[in-house]
N, C-alpha and C positions, 0 to 999 in steps of 0.2 A: 160532317167536317170535310173541308176541301181535300180532294184527292183520295179520300178513304172510302166513300160511300158511292155506289153507282147512282147515276142520275135517275130521277123518277121516270116512269113511262111517259112517252110523248102524249100530250092530249090529242083528242080526236082530230083537231084541225091541223096537226102537223104529222099525222100518220102518213107514211110514204115519203117523208123528208129524209134528210141525211141521217144515217144510223148513229147511235151513240156508243162510244167506246166504254166498256166496263172496266173499272179499275181492278187490277189483280189483288188478290187477298194480301193483306199486310202492307199495302201501299201507305207511305208516310202521309201525314196530314199537316196542315199549317201549324198546329200546336206542337207537333213533333219537331218541326224545323225551326220556327221562330220562337226560341226560348228566351226567357229573361237574361240568361247568361250570354247568349249570342248577341242580343241587342246591346247589353252593357259593354261587351268586348268591342263591338264595331263602332260604338258611339263614344268610346273613351277619348277624352281630350278635345272633343268638338266644341266649337264656340257657339253657344246658343243660350240666350237668357229667357227664351220662351219655350213653348211646348207645342208640338203638332203630332200628327199621326199619319200612317199610310194604311192602305187597305188592299185586299186581293180582289181582282175582278171576278174570280171564279164564284164567289158568294157575296161579296161586299163586306165581309167581316174585317175588323181591324186587325192589323198585323203587329204593329209596334208603335210605342210612343217615342218620338224623336225630338231632339233639341232644335228649337226654331231660332234662326238668327235674325237680328235686326241690322239695319245699315251700319250701326256702330260696331256690331259684332263682325261684320264683313271687313270694316276698316282695320279692326284688330287682327283679323286673320291675315290680311295683306301685310301688316307690319311684321308679324311672325315669319311669314313666308319670305319677305324681303331680307330679313336678317339671316335666315337659314340659306337663302340662295347663294350668297357670296361664298360660303364655305363649300357648298355643293358644286358650284362652277369651278372651284379650284381643284376638285377631284379629277384626275386624269380621265379623259373620255373613255378609254378602254375599261376602266373600273366602273364608270357609270353604265356602260353598255353591259358589263357582266351582271349587273343587278337585273337587267331586263331578261337575260338568259336564265337566271335562277328563277325569276318570276314565271317564265315560260314553263319550266318544269313543275313548279308548284301548282299552276293553274290546271295542267293536265292531270297531275296526281290527285288533286282534290276537287275535280270538276263536279262531282255529285253534289257537293255543298252549294255551289253557285247555280247549278242547274235547278235545284229546288227553289232557290231564291228568285231566279229569273222567272220561272213559271208562276210562282205565287204572286209576284209583283206585276207581271205583264199579262198573265192569262194565256200565254202561248204554249204550244206543245213542247215536249221535251226535245224532239228532233229540231224544232226551230230554235229552241234555246241553245242547242249544241252548236248551231251556226255561229253564235256569239263566241263560244269557247274556241272554235276553230279560228275565227277572225282575230281574236286577241292573241292567240298563240302565234299565228303567222306574223302579226305586227311586232310582237316581242322578239321573235327569232330574227326577223329582217333587220330591225334597228339595232338589235344586239350584235348582229354580225356586220352589218353595213354602216351603222352609225358612225364609227370612227373614220371610215373612208369618206363619207359625205362631209364630215366636219373638218377634215385635215387641212392644214395650210396649203395653199396652191400658189405655185410660182407663175408669174406672168411676164411677158416681155415688157420691159420698161420703156420710157420715152426715148432713151438712147441706149441701144443694146450695150452691154458691158458696164457702161457708166451708171445706169439706173437699175437697181435690183428691186423688184416688186413682189410682195407677198400678199395674198388675199387671206385674211383671217375670218373666222366665223365666231362672233361673240353672241352669247345668249342675250335675249331681249330683257330678261329680268324675271318678272312674275307674270305668268300667263293666266288670264281669266278665262275659265272654261264654263260654258253653259251647256249642259247635256240634257237630251230629251228622255222621254219615258219608254220609247218603243224598242230600243236596243241598249239597255242600261249598262251592260258590261262592255260591249264593243265601243259605244259612243262616249263612255267615260274613260276607261283604261286605255282603249285603243287610240284615242286622241291624246291622252296625257303622256303615253310612253315616249314618243319622239320629242315632245317638249322637255321632258325630264332628261332624256339622253343628251339633249343639246345644252344642258346645264342650267335650265330654268327651274324655278319653283312654279307650282300650280295652285291656284285657288279655284275650286270647282263648285258650281251649284248644280247638283243633280235635280231631276224632278223629285218632289217629295214622295210621290207614290212608288218610286223605284229606287229610293235612296239606299236601301240595305244592300242591293247588288253593288252599287258604286263603292259603298263603304267596305264591303268584303274585298273588292279589288285593291283598295287602298291599304287595308290591313295586310293583305298578302304581299304587296309590293314592299311594305315596311319589313315584313319578315324576310324578304329577299335581299334586304340591305339598304333600302332607301331611308335616309334620315326622316324621322317622323314629321318634323315641321316643314319639310319641303313640299308636301302635298297636303294642303288644307281643304276641308270640305265645309261649306255653309249650306244650310237647308232653310227653305222658307218659300213664301209665296212669290211667284215669278215676277210680278210687277213691282214688288218691294225689294227683293234681294238681287234680282237680275241687273237692274240699273246700277246698283251699288257695286257689283262686280265689274261692270264695264267702266265705271267712273275711276276705279283704282288700278286697272290692269295696264301693263305695258304692251300687251297684245291680247286680242280676244279671239277665242275659238267658239263658234256658236253653231249648233245644229238645231233646226226647228222650222217654224213656218216662215214663209216669205214675208208676211206682214211684220212679224216681230224682227226678222232679219234686217229689214230696212231701218227700223228704229235703232238696232244695235250698230249698224254701219254709220248712221248719221251721228250717233253719240261718239263713236270711235273717231270719226273724221274730225269732229270739233276738237278733240283732244290730240289730234295728229298721231294717233296710234293705229297700227295695222290691225286687220281682222281677216279671218277666214270664215265663210258662211256656207254651210250645206243646207239648202232650203227645200222647197216643195218640188213636186214633179207631177206630170200627167203623161206617164211613160207609155210608149207604143211598142207593140210587137207586130212584126210583119211576117206572115206565112206566105211564102212565094209558091207558085204553081207546082214547082218540082220538090217541095218539102216532103220529108218522110212524115206522114200525117200522124202515125202513132207516137213517134218521138216528139213531134211538135205538140200533140195533145198532152202528153205527160209533162213536157216542159212548161206548157201554159198553166197547168195546175200549180206547179211550184212557183212560177213567175207571178201568178195573180193572187194566190191564197196563202203564201208563206206568212207566218205571223198574222194571220187573218187580214192580209193586205195592208197591215200597218207598218209598211216598209217604204222608205222614201224612194227606193229604186224598183218597187214592184210595178207590174204592168196593169194599167187601167184601160187602155185602148188596144183592141186587137183587130188588125187589118188582115183580111184573108182574101186570097185571089178567088174570084167568083167561080172558077172552074172546080175548085176543091172545097169551097166554103161549106156546103151542106155535109159532105163527108167528114170534114174536119170537125164541124160543130157537133155532129152526132157522137164522135169519139170523145171530144172534150167534155160534152155534157154528161155522158155516161160515167166518166171518171170523176167528174165534179159531184154528181149525185151520190156516188159511192163513198165519198170522204166521210170518215168517222169523226164526230165531234166529241171532245172529252175534256175533263178537268184533272185527270190523274197525274200525279207526280211520277210518271213512268212512261216508257216508250210504248207506242201503239196507236195513239190518236193522230189524226191527220190535220185537224185544225182546232184551235182553241177559241178563246173569248176575245171580244173587243175589250178595250181597257177602261172605258168610261161611258157614262150616260151621254156625254156630248158626242162621242164617236158613234154610238148606236143611233142617236137622233139624226146625225148627218147621213149615215148609210140608209136608214129608213126613208129619209126625206128625198134623197137622190133617186132611190128605186121607185118610190111612190110617184114622184113627179114624172119620171120617164114612162111609167105604165099609164098614167093619166093622159099623157100626150101621145100614146100609141105604140110604145115599145112593148116587146114580148119578153116575158120571163121564161127563159129556156131551162134554167135550173135555179133552185133556191128561191130568194125573194121574200124571205120571212124571218122574223126573230124566232129564237128558240129558248124561251124562258124555262122550258122543262129541263134544259141542260144547265143553264146558269142565267143570271139576270141580264147579262150583256152579250149573250150569244146571238149570232145572226148567220144564217146558212150561206155558204159560198154561192155567189149569184152570178149568172150569165144573162146579159140583156142583149136582145137582137132587135134590129129595126130602130136603132138609136139615131137621132138627128137633132140638129139645132131647132129650137132653142132650149132643148132639154138641159137641165142643170148639170147632169152627169157628163155632158159633152166637154165642158170646159173647166169646171171646178174640180179640184183634187178631192176625191172621196176619202182616201186613206182608210179603206176598209175592203172587205171581200166581195168587191163588185167589179166586173169587167164588161165593157161594151164592145160588141162585135160590129165591124164595118166591112162591107165587101168592096173589092176594087177589081177593075179590069186591066188597068195599066200601071206598071211599077212606078213610072214617073209621077202619076197621080197619087199613088199610095205614099210615096216619099214626101210629096208636097203636103199632103194631109197630115202625115205624121209630124212634120215640122211646123204645122199651123197652130202653134201654141206659144205662149210666152215662156213656158218652161223648157228646160233642156238638160235633164239629169241623166236618164238612162234609156236605152232602147234595145230591141232584140230583133234579129233577122233569122229566119229558118229556111234553109235550102240545102239540097244535096251537093250543090256546086259551091265549094268553099271560096273560090276566087270571085264568083258572082256575089256571094254573101258579103265578102269584104268590100267589094266595090259599092254595093248598096250602103253598107255601114258607113263608108267614108262620106256619104252624102247626107247622113242624118245629123242633125244639129243637137247632139247630146254629148255630155262629157265622157260617158262610156257607152259602147255598143257591144253587145254580145251576139256572136253568130252561133246558132244552134245551142243556145243557153239563154236563160232569162236574165240573170243578174250575177250569179255567183262567180262565173269565170272572170269577169272584169273586176269585181270587187276583191276577189281572192288573189289576184295577181298583184301582190303588194309592192313589187318593184316599179309598178306603173302608176301614174297619177290617177286619182279618182275625184271627181267633183262635177259641178254643174255649169251650164251656160245660161245666159239670160236670167230669168227670175229664179233659177235654181241655185244661184249662189255665186260666191267669189272664192278663189283659191282652190287648193287641192289637198287631199290627204294621200298618204302612201308615197313611196318612191322618194327621190331627192327633194321634190317640192314639199312633201309632207313633213320633213324635218327642217329644211332650210328656212321655211317660213317663220320658224321660231327663233331665228337668228338675225343679227345685223351683220351685213358684210362690211368688213373694215380693210381698207387698203393701206399697207405700210410700204412706202417708197423710200428706199435708201439711195441717195445720190453719192457717187464716189468719184474721186480724182479731180473733177472739175464741175463747176455749177452749170445749170442751164441758163447761162447769162454770159455776156462778154467777159472774157478773162484772158490772162497771159498776154496782156497788151493789145488784144483785138479791139478795134473800134466797133461801134454799133453796126456800121455798114458791113464790115468784114464778117462780123459774127452772123448777121442776117444772111450773107452770101453763103457762109459755111453751112448754116442750118438748111438752106435751100438745097444745096448739093447733097447733104446728108439725107434729106427727105426723099429726093429723087432716087438715091441709091437704095434706100430701104424699100421703096416700091419695086425697083428692079430686082432686088434680091428676095422679093415676096415676103417681107416681114408683115406680120398681121397687126 
């Protein structure tokens, strides 16, 4: 049973590969966690006239039977959400924000429940699952504290000072359609829903079916924190069927997923003249400069490349290392990579978990095999580990990678990183930018000023200096998102909540109109306004 029994010994052809983490005695299993009572509680009230199921990547076994929605079910969910949204928007913003703060406390208090679900549904390790708990708690705290300030009415200078009083209001868009992926099912469901809800919107979310229990757990906990139940609707089903229905009914769309699907979402939203935010793919680069602390850089590269088995939009897939330190760095990086423990236990201790699907495993294997066939060298890993689980693949380092190898340009989205040597920093920056993607990047150097200067030249939405991805993503007051084919819009900070609102300008004209009055002729009114405009410039009105 998943998490409770140590993996069988490695077959002869993988002896010498990554070690396997042994589950502690008494570790919970899938059957212990996903009980009929839990499934009934999480799926209560969901709209679904069909039936589907999800599975755990650790073993492939079925976890739960789930209600499956049709396009008609999606339409009904939007109707209920739209009716509930009006009352929710009328709740004072500070009371809406207070729900997020209570949710923050509940998530931290009951984190073991969701850590089990995240692990079972995604196959990731417990430490990598905890990154999601951290991220959601940060977002809940931030928008619980700062949300009212982001949304407060703002005074602006009117057309004519004193005579024109102008206030900018932020009105909720209505019902936000959210399509969440499988790789971070807590953070990319609840984390994106929280600012939308704080802004007074309702949400209809389609999680990935294979990770729906985690999203449903977050919804149930937010209802416990005080959110009206109908304000957050969840629909479950096949992406090509349910996803378009969500986009067709939404007043705004939040999508995280592949660039190919993101283009379709954007086109559909554009035809309906509704906005959207898209966090899409990446081919993220890490630059190790000649003065980097190589031990710290090697440890950082392990986290940056292999967290959640590389199934992280902002993980590193391209590693540029200065030629003067490349061999030394690669030796340290490879030693740490080979020592990573693979595991399936619902407990802390494993360093890397499973891939999520046969499709991901096939892509990883295809990219590695193609690179090796074209002359690349496997420095670490490079093989599947069915002895641990059906979808396990060792953390892999490739050296000597060059075009036209597939791994050079296609997003792998797995535990594979390619190493490239450089002699000149300008060349490294140019090569790092030589991709249609622009999501995340990383720079390692002992000189912080130099690192920030290099960072400013990298064309990615976030750049981390002496960190792989967590510093930028965890800084929730600052915007996070992609350039180029990596998406549109931002999460976090003011942009992460204001995107879920419509700006409304209320201009109150007092005493006299902006037109000839008090007997002024058109000519005299035009002269008066010309004098006034010159005066306002001289007095530095903005």
